C-alpha beads as a LAMMPS data file, in Angstrom:
LAMMPS data file: protein, C-alpha beads

73 atoms
72 bonds

1 atom types
1 bond types

-500.0 500.0 xlo xhi
-500.0 500.0 ylo yhi
-500.0 500.0 zlo zhi

Masses

1 110.0

Atoms # bond

1 1 1 -71.551 -125.636 471.249
2 1 1 -74.082 -124.050 473.576
3 1 1 -73.200 -120.670 475.029
4 1 1 -73.968 -119.703 478.584
5 1 1 -76.773 -117.229 479.219
6 1 1 -76.107 -114.483 481.752
7 1 1 -78.146 -111.456 482.869
8 1 1 -76.999 -107.924 482.136
9 1 1 -76.527 -107.188 485.824
10 1 1 -74.296 -110.220 486.338
11 1 1 -72.413 -109.449 483.109
12 1 1 -71.538 -105.934 484.267
13 1 1 -70.779 -106.869 487.885
14 1 1 -68.682 -109.969 487.099
15 1 1 -67.139 -108.833 483.808
16 1 1 -63.558 -109.544 484.891
17 1 1 -64.368 -113.196 485.524
18 1 1 -66.666 -113.871 482.540
19 1 1 -64.912 -111.866 479.811
20 1 1 -62.848 -114.801 478.546
21 1 1 -65.717 -117.042 477.423
22 1 1 -68.552 -116.571 474.900
23 1 1 -71.883 -115.599 476.471
24 1 1 -75.434 -114.640 475.604
25 1 1 -76.519 -111.553 477.552
26 1 1 -80.179 -111.593 478.573
27 1 1 -82.614 -109.227 480.266
28 1 1 -85.943 -110.480 481.617
29 1 1 -85.687 -113.669 479.599
30 1 1 -84.930 -111.986 476.233
31 1 1 -81.545 -112.294 474.566
32 1 1 -80.038 -108.831 474.076
33 1 1 -76.809 -109.862 472.404
34 1 1 -73.789 -112.104 472.463
35 1 1 -70.335 -111.551 473.913
36 1 1 -67.464 -113.132 471.997
37 1 1 -64.007 -112.409 473.430
38 1 1 -61.314 -111.000 471.162
39 1 1 -58.343 -113.146 470.164
40 1 1 -55.635 -113.156 472.816
41 1 1 -52.971 -111.324 470.789
42 1 1 -53.243 -109.473 467.495
43 1 1 -50.865 -110.360 464.701
44 1 1 -47.966 -107.857 464.608
45 1 1 -47.609 -105.797 461.436
46 1 1 -44.205 -105.365 459.809
47 1 1 -44.540 -101.798 458.531
48 1 1 -41.108 -101.724 456.894
49 1 1 -41.837 -104.821 454.782
50 1 1 -45.263 -103.438 453.930
51 1 1 -43.776 -100.103 452.799
52 1 1 -41.159 -101.889 450.688
53 1 1 -43.829 -104.014 449.025
54 1 1 -46.067 -100.994 448.280
55 1 1 -43.241 -98.749 447.076
56 1 1 -42.205 -98.990 443.431
57 1 1 -38.892 -97.170 443.903
58 1 1 -36.093 -98.426 446.117
59 1 1 -36.092 -96.901 449.599
60 1 1 -32.929 -94.852 450.171
61 1 1 -33.034 -95.317 453.943
62 1 1 -34.337 -97.910 456.307
63 1 1 -37.636 -97.333 458.048
64 1 1 -35.863 -96.884 461.393
65 1 1 -33.677 -94.148 459.894
66 1 1 -36.746 -92.343 458.569
67 1 1 -38.329 -92.434 462.029
68 1 1 -35.126 -91.151 463.615
69 1 1 -35.005 -88.247 461.144
70 1 1 -38.598 -87.374 462.006
71 1 1 -37.804 -87.205 465.727
72 1 1 -34.963 -84.718 465.201
73 1 1 -37.337 -82.057 463.911

Bonds

1 1 1 2
2 1 2 3
3 1 3 4
4 1 4 5
5 1 5 6
6 1 6 7
7 1 7 8
8 1 8 9
9 1 9 10
10 1 10 11
11 1 11 12
12 1 12 13
13 1 13 14
14 1 14 15
15 1 15 16
16 1 16 17
17 1 17 18
18 1 18 19
19 1 19 20
20 1 20 21
21 1 21 22
22 1 22 23
23 1 23 24
24 1 24 25
25 1 25 26
26 1 26 27
27 1 27 28
28 1 28 29
29 1 29 30
30 1 30 31
31 1 31 32
32 1 32 33
33 1 33 34
34 1 34 35
35 1 35 36
36 1 36 37
37 1 37 38
38 1 38 39
39 1 39 40
40 1 40 41
41 1 41 42
42 1 42 43
43 1 43 44
44 1 44 45
45 1 45 46
46 1 46 47
47 1 47 48
48 1 48 49
49 1 49 50
50 1 50 51
51 1 51 52
52 1 52 53
53 1 53 54
54 1 54 55
55 1 55 56
56 1 56 57
57 1 57 58
58 1 58 59
59 1 59 60
60 1 60 61
61 1 61 62
62 1 62 63
63 1 63 64
64 1 64 65
65 1 65 66
66 1 66 67
67 1 67 68
68 1 68 69
69 1 69 70
70 1 70 71
71 1 71 72
72 1 72 73
């Protein structure tokens, strides 16, 4: 798969339109770097399940209850 080459000026001026595809950014004929867009959505992390897995003792409260207690202070 060949990536499109684009100048630095065009990359900065037209970033909103070119940010979704992979590009090679050039300046005066030399390749400065490559632009690879990030994945569309990161994978959500289940912090409660992660805390339960890492904890050796049983959790007395749910994670939501712990957060609620922290907000009362």
